[in-house]
C-alpha positions in Angstrom: -239.0 26.7 71.4 -240.1 30.0 70.0 -237.4 32.6 68.3 -237.4 35.0 71.3 -236.7 32.0 73.6 -234.2 30.4 71.5 -232.4 33.9 71.4 -232.4 34.4 75.2 -231.2 30.9 75.6 -228.3 31.2 73.0 -227.2 34.7 74.9 -227.3 32.7 78.3 -225.2 29.7 76.9 -222.7 32.3 75.5 -222.3 34.3 78.6 -222.4 31.3 80.9 -219.7 29.3 78.9 -217.3 32.5 78.1 -213.5 31.5 79.0 -213.1 35.3 80.5 -215.7 34.6 83.3 -218.2 37.0 82.4 -220.9 34.7 83.4 -222.6 35.5 86.6 -222.4 39.5 86.2 -223.1 39.6 82.6 -226.0 37.3 82.8 -227.4 39.0 85.6 -227.6 42.2 83.2 -228.9 40.4 80.5 -231.6 39.0 82.4 -232.7 42.2 83.6 -232.5 43.6 80.1 -235.1 41.1 78.9 -237.2 42.1 82.1 -236.5 38.4 83.9 -235.2 39.9 87.0 -237.4 41.6 89.8 -234.9 43.9 91.0 -233.0 46.1 88.4 -229.2 45.4 88.4 -226.3 46.7 86.5 -222.9 45.9 86.6 -220.5 48.4 87.4 -218.4 48.5 83.9 -215.8 51.2 85.0 -214.0 51.8 88.0 -215.0 54.4 90.7 -213.1 57.6 91.1 -213.4 59.9 93.8 -212.6 63.8 94.3 -213.3 66.9 96.4 -215.3 68.8 93.9 -218.3 70.1 95.0 -221.3 67.9 94.7 -225.1 68.6 94.9 -227.1 67.7 98.2 -230.0 65.7 98.5 -232.2 68.8 99.4 -231.7 72.5 100.0 -229.0 72.7 102.6 -228.9 75.3 105.6 -225.1 74.5 106.6 -222.1 75.0 104.4 -219.3 74.4 106.7 -218.9 73.1 110.4 -216.0 73.9 113.3 -216.3 71.6 116.1 -214.4 72.6 119.1 -213.8 69.0 120.9 -213.4 69.3 124.6 -212.0 65.9 125.2 -212.2 64.2 128.5 -215.6 65.2 129.5 -216.5 68.7 130.7 -218.6 68.8 134.2 -222.1 70.0 133.0 -223.4 70.2 136.3 -220.6 73.0 137.2 -221.1 74.8 133.9 -224.2 74.5 131.8 -226.9 72.4 133.8 -227.2 73.5 137.2 -228.6 71.2 139.8 -229.9 72.9 143.1 -230.6 69.5 144.6 -226.9 68.6 144.9 -226.6 71.6 147.1 -229.0 70.2 149.4 -227.7 66.7 149.6 -223.9 68.1 149.3 -221.6 65.4 151.5 -224.5 63.2 152.0 -224.8 59.6 150.4 -226.4 59.6 147.0 -230.2 58.2 147.2 -230.2 56.2 143.9 -227.6 53.8 142.1 -224.6 55.2 140.2 -222.5 53.4 137.5 -219.0 54.2 138.3 -216.2 53.9 135.8 -213.7 53.7 138.3 -215.2 51.8 141.3 -211.9 51.9 143.0 -212.1 55.7 143.6 -215.6 56.1 143.8 -217.6 57.4 146.7 -221.3 57.6 147.1 -221.2 61.1 148.8 -222.9 64.1 146.5 -220.7 66.7 145.4 -222.5 70.2 144.8 -221.2 72.6 142.4 -218.8 75.0 144.1 -219.3 77.7 141.5 -222.5 80.0 140.9 -225.0 80.2 138.2 -226.9 83.1 136.8 -229.4 83.6 134.1 -228.2 85.2 130.7 -229.8 86.6 127.7 -233.4 87.0 126.7 -233.7 83.2 126.6 -232.7 82.9 130.3 -229.7 80.5 130.0 -228.4 79.2 133.1 -224.6 79.4 132.7 -221.7 79.3 135.3 -219.5 81.9 136.5 -216.7 80.1 135.0 -217.9 80.9 131.4 -218.6 84.6 131.3 -217.6 85.0 127.4 -220.2 82.0 126.6 -222.6 83.8 129.0 -222.2 86.9 126.5 -223.6 84.9 123.6 -226.4 82.9 125.3 -229.0 84.2 122.6 -226.8 82.9 119.8 -226.5 79.2 120.8 -228.5 76.0 121.3 -227.7 74.4 124.5 -228.6 70.7 124.7 -228.6 69.5 128.2 -229.7 65.8 127.1 -226.7 64.4 125.3 -226.4 60.6 125.7 -223.9 58.0 124.2 -224.1 55.5 127.0 -220.8 53.9 126.5 -219.0 55.1 129.6 -215.3 55.5 128.7 -213.6 57.9 126.7 -212.7 55.9 123.6 -216.1 54.4 122.9 -218.0 57.6 123.6 -215.6 59.4 121.2 -216.0 56.9 118.4 -219.6 57.1 119.0 -220.0 60.7 118.7 -217.2 60.8 115.6 -218.3 57.8 113.6 -221.5 56.6 114.9 -220.5 53.4 116.5 -218.5 52.8 119.9 -216.0 50.8 117.8 -213.1 52.0 116.0 -212.1 52.1 112.1 -215.0 53.9 110.8 -214.9 57.3 109.0 -215.4 60.0 111.0 -218.2 62.9 110.6 -215.8 65.1 108.8 -214.8 62.3 106.5 -218.9 61.7 105.4 -219.4 65.4 105.1 -216.4 65.7 102.5 -217.1 62.4 100.9 -220.7 63.3 100.4 -220.4 67.2 99.4 -217.0 67.8 98.2 -215.2 70.9 99.0 -215.8 74.5 97.8 -212.0 75.1 97.5 -209.6 73.1 95.6 -206.7 75.0 97.0 -206.9 73.8 100.7 -207.8 70.8 102.5 -211.4 70.1 102.8 -211.4 68.5 106.3 -208.8 70.1 108.8 -207.7 68.7 112.3 -206.2 71.4 114.6 -204.4 69.6 117.4 -203.0 71.1 120.8 -199.9 71.8 121.2 -199.6 69.7 124.4 -200.7 66.5 122.6 -203.5 64.8 120.6 -206.6 63.5 122.3 -207.5 60.0 123.2 -207.4 57.9 120.0 -204.9 60.2 118.3 -205.6 59.9 114.5 -208.7 58.2 114.7 -210.2 61.5 115.7 -209.9 62.6 112.0 -209.4 59.2 110.3 -211.2 58.3 106.9 -211.8 54.7 107.8 -212.4 52.9 105.0 -213.6 55.7 102.8 -210.8 56.6 100.3 -208.0 58.2 102.0 -208.8 61.6 100.0 -211.4 62.1 102.7 -209.3 62.0 105.7 -208.5 65.0 107.7 -205.3 66.9 107.2 -203.4 67.9 110.3 -202.7 71.6 111.0 -200.0 72.1 113.7 -200.4 74.2 116.6 -196.8 75.9 116.2 -194.9 77.0 113.1 -194.4 75.5 110.7 -198.0 74.6 111.0 -197.7 72.6 107.6 -194.4 70.6 107.5 -192.6 70.6 104.3 -195.0 73.1 102.4 -192.2 75.2 101.1 -189.8 73.8 98.5 -186.2 73.9 98.9 -184.3 77.0 97.2 -183.0 74.6 94.3 -186.7 74.0 93.4 -188.2 77.2 93.4 -190.0 79.2 90.5 -189.7 77.5 87.2 -187.8 74.6 88.1 -190.7 73.5 90.3 -193.5 74.0 87.8 -191.3 71.8 85.4 -190.8 69.3 87.9 -194.2 69.2 89.0 -195.6 69.3 85.5 -193.2 66.0 84.8 -194.8 64.3 87.7 -198.2 64.9 86.6 -197.4 63.2 83.3 -195.9 60.2 85.2 -198.9 59.9 87.8 -201.2 60.0 84.9 -199.8 57.1 83.3 -199.4 54.9 86.3 -203.1 55.5 87.2 -204.2 54.8 83.8 -202.2 51.6 84.3 -204.0 50.9 87.7 -207.4 52.0 87.1 -209.6 51.6 90.4 -206.8 51.9 93.3 -208.3 54.4 95.5 -205.1 54.7 97.4 -203.2 55.7 94.6 -205.8 58.1 93.3 -205.8 59.8 96.8 -202.0 60.1 97.0 -201.6 61.8 93.5 -204.6 64.1 94.4 -202.7 65.2 97.6 -199.6 65.7 95.7 -201.6 67.9 93.5 -203.3 69.8 96.4 -199.9 70.3 98.4 -198.5 72.2 95.2 -201.4 74.4 95.1 -201.4 75.1 99.0 -198.0 76.5 98.8 -199.7 79.7 98.5 -203.3 79.2 99.7 -202.5 77.8 102.8 -199.5 80.2 103.7 -202.4 83.0 103.4 -204.8 81.1 105.3 -202.9 80.5 108.2 -201.3 84.2 108.5 -202.8 86.3 111.1 -200.8 89.1 110.6 -203.2 90.9 108.6 -206.0 90.5 110.9 -206.7 93.7 112.8 -205.9 94.3 116.6 -209.6 94.4 117.6 -210.2 91.0 116.1 -207.1 89.6 117.9 -208.1 91.0 121.3 -211.6 89.4 120.7 -210.2 86.3 120.2 -207.9 86.8 123.4 -204.6 86.3 121.3 -203.3 89.3 123.7 -203.5 87.2 126.8 -201.2 84.5 127.1 -203.8 82.2 128.7 -206.1 82.4 125.6 -203.5 83.0 122.7 -203.0 79.5 121.7 -206.7 78.6 121.5 -207.7 81.8 120.6 -205.1 81.6 117.8 -206.7 78.0 116.4 -210.1 79.3 116.5 -209.2 82.2 114.4 -207.5 80.2 111.9 -210.7 77.9 111.7 -212.8 81.1 110.8 -210.1 81.9 108.2 -210.5 78.3 106.9 -214.2 77.9 106.4 -214.2 81.7 105.0 -212.0 80.4 102.0 -213.9 77.3 101.3 -213.0 74.3 103.7 -215.8 72.0 104.7 -214.9 70.7 108.2 -212.5 71.6 110.9 -211.9 70.5 114.3 -210.2 72.0 117.2 -209.2 69.9 119.7 -207.8 70.3 123.3 -205.2 68.0 124.7 -205.2 64.6 125.7 -207.8 64.3 129.0 -207.7 67.9 129.5 -211.5 67.8 130.9 -211.0 64.5 132.7 -211.2 65.8 136.4 -211.2 62.9 138.1 -209.5 64.9 140.8 -208.6 68.3 142.1 -211.8 69.5 140.0 -211.7 73.1 142.1 -208.5 73.9 140.4 -208.5 72.2 137.2 -212.0 73.1 135.9 -211.4 76.7 136.1 -208.1 76.7 134.6 -209.9 74.5 131.4 -212.6 76.9 131.2 -210.1 80.2 130.8 -208.2 78.4 128.1 -211.3 78.0 125.8 -214.0 80.3 127.1 -213.2 83.6 125.4 -211.8 82.2 122.0 -215.0 79.8 121.6 -217.2 82.8 122.3 -215.4 85.0 119.9 -215.6 82.6 117.1 -219.4 82.8 117.1 -219.5 86.6 117.6 -216.9 87.0 114.6 -218.8 84.6 112.2 -222.1 86.3 113.2 -220.4 89.8 112.3 -219.1 88.6 108.9 -222.2 87.0 107.8 -221.0 83.3 108.0 -222.9 82.2 111.1 -226.1 81.4 109.3 -224.1 78.9 107.1 -221.4 77.6 109.6 -222.4 74.9 112.1 -220.4 75.6 115.5 -220.1 72.8 118.0 -218.7 73.0 121.3 -218.6 69.8 123.6 -216.7 66.6 124.8 -217.3 62.9 124.6 -219.4 62.8 128.1 -220.0 64.7 131.3 -219.3 63.9 134.9 -221.2 62.6 137.7 -223.1 64.1 140.9 -220.9 62.5 143.2 -217.4 62.6 144.3 -214.4 60.7 143.0 -211.0 60.6 145.0 -212.3 61.6 148.2 -209.1 62.7 149.7 -210.0 66.3 150.9 -211.6 69.5 149.5 -208.8 70.4 147.2 -208.2 66.8 146.0 -212.2 65.5 145.0 -213.0 65.2 141.4 -216.0 63.7 139.4 -215.9 60.4 137.3 -217.4 59.7 133.9 -221.0 60.0 132.8 -222.3 59.3 129.3 -225.7 58.8 130.4 -226.7 62.8 130.2 -224.2 65.7 129.3 -224.4 69.1 127.7 -223.0 70.3 124.6 -224.1 73.8 122.5 -224.3 74.5 118.8 -224.9 77.6 116.9 -225.5 78.9 113.5 -225.9 76.5 110.4 -230.0 76.5 110.9 -230.0 75.8 114.7 -232.2 77.8 116.7 -230.7 80.8 118.7 -231.3 81.1 122.3 -232.6 77.8 122.6 -232.5 75.3 125.5 -233.2 71.7 124.7 -233.6 68.6 126.6 -232.7 67.9 130.6 -231.4 65.5 132.6 -232.7 64.3 135.9 -232.6 66.4 139.3 -228.9 65.1 139.8 -227.7 65.7 136.4 -227.2 61.9 136.2 -229.2 60.6 133.2 -230.8 62.4 130.3 -234.5 62.1 130.7 -236.3 64.5 128.7 -235.8 64.9 125.0 -232.9 62.5 124.8 -230.4 63.5 122.2 -228.3 60.4 121.2 -225.3 60.3 119.0 -227.1 59.0 115.9 -229.7 61.7 116.2 -227.2 64.3 116.5 -225.6 63.1 113.0 -228.9 62.8 111.5 -229.6 66.2 112.4 -226.4 67.6 110.9 -226.4 65.7 107.9 -230.2 67.2 107.5 -228.7 70.8 107.7 -226.0 69.9 105.1 -228.6 69.0 102.8 -227.9 65.2 103.1 -230.1 62.3 103.7 -228.8 60.1 106.2 -230.2 56.9 104.3 -228.9 58.0 100.9 -225.5 58.9 102.2 -223.6 55.6 101.7 -220.5 53.9 100.6 -220.3 50.5 99.1 -218.1 48.2 100.8 -218.0 44.3 100.8 -221.2 44.3 98.7 -223.1 46.4 101.3 -223.9 49.9 101.9 -222.3 51.4 104.7 -223.7 54.7 106.4 -223.1 57.1 109.4 -226.3 56.8 110.7 -227.2 53.1 111.2 -229.9 53.3 114.0 -233.2 52.8 112.5 -234.6 55.0 115.4 -232.4 58.1 114.7 -234.3 61.0 114.3 -233.8 64.9 113.1 -234.3 66.7 116.2 -236.5 69.5 114.5 -237.4 71.3 117.5 -233.8 72.9 117.7 -233.8 74.0 114.2 -234.8 77.5 112.8 -238.3 77.4 111.1 
């Protein structure tokens, strides 16, 4: 045996027999050093740590922040954004094709025409229902996608698909992935914020802003719809000022010692980081959530002077203030099943539209006026649309529409999306997406691209395997809806 072989053999023997159990990991590293492994591999010699400091994207980004207005329940696309003249022709007659009902007990095969009129708006000629007059005013600023598709025909599963990439629960949401990949431009406010409705959280509750198995540092922070919007933000009287500073300084020392003794414990790391953020938020969050310094004209723009729109308008205005101050991702939710119009759609749908129409349009207008729209993605949409046939055939005022995840509409604006763009189509009934279909994984791949992230490279190592948001190998970046 030559000297080189003897040297390698002796190293192998030492590592394999070492009492500390270094053999398998260290031997792989040694073999790689000697050029004897086909795939390069190095052991992780130090525990990983995670933070929210800004991180470099994979390529030049268009978007820096995102505000998602999530209309939980499923807005009826053929009554709002996707007119279907054939429904008028066959109104009340039997639907000639096959329909996949979610609630067969209340199903009816009778076609239901939209009770509301559509008109073309903007230079782009976008057809929008009379129920959304304020959205009609910004038609030339948005991209309307009429071919959204998840294909999992119930609320929870479709929400999970749009939020996390899979119809199963327990995975990180889009907001968590973006803050994991890019960090935050502010260290004094949460990177990821969830703004809930005063009348309740949407279906799946906290799963809508969950970090899944990512470190808990990337979970959404809830800002309440009513004061106090963040609980326990103010210290008690006996700890204000210098007393609190000394207390927090001592706590930092204890935490640092504890973390040093428990390296690699991600939940502990995140808990300490959240305590430190909470201290910084005492000033920054109060300022960001204070609408008193906004002008009367701005408040009127968002409908805060109108009891019907004041609540949603206030949350949309706060969302603008948060991204203006460096927050990465903000979700603004409507309450549980607010758009789930299985019955009484003639009265319920106009009320839902009134609640959100003016504030949603104002958000786009305001961001544009402040020069923020170019770098902020604004999203409006739910987890599904509705079917072209009647549900609950119990009289004109009681009819509704069942679920439809096979073709529905959403709109996006800013952050690199085209303005005044109409993309995709459902069939002549509005039942299924048939042209330029945008699946949930295409939507995610497109958003990651706009944020400068490669869907294949944004990964988290879990149980020895890379976990990603976009798993489907057929996912595409929908370049047709992006600005040149």
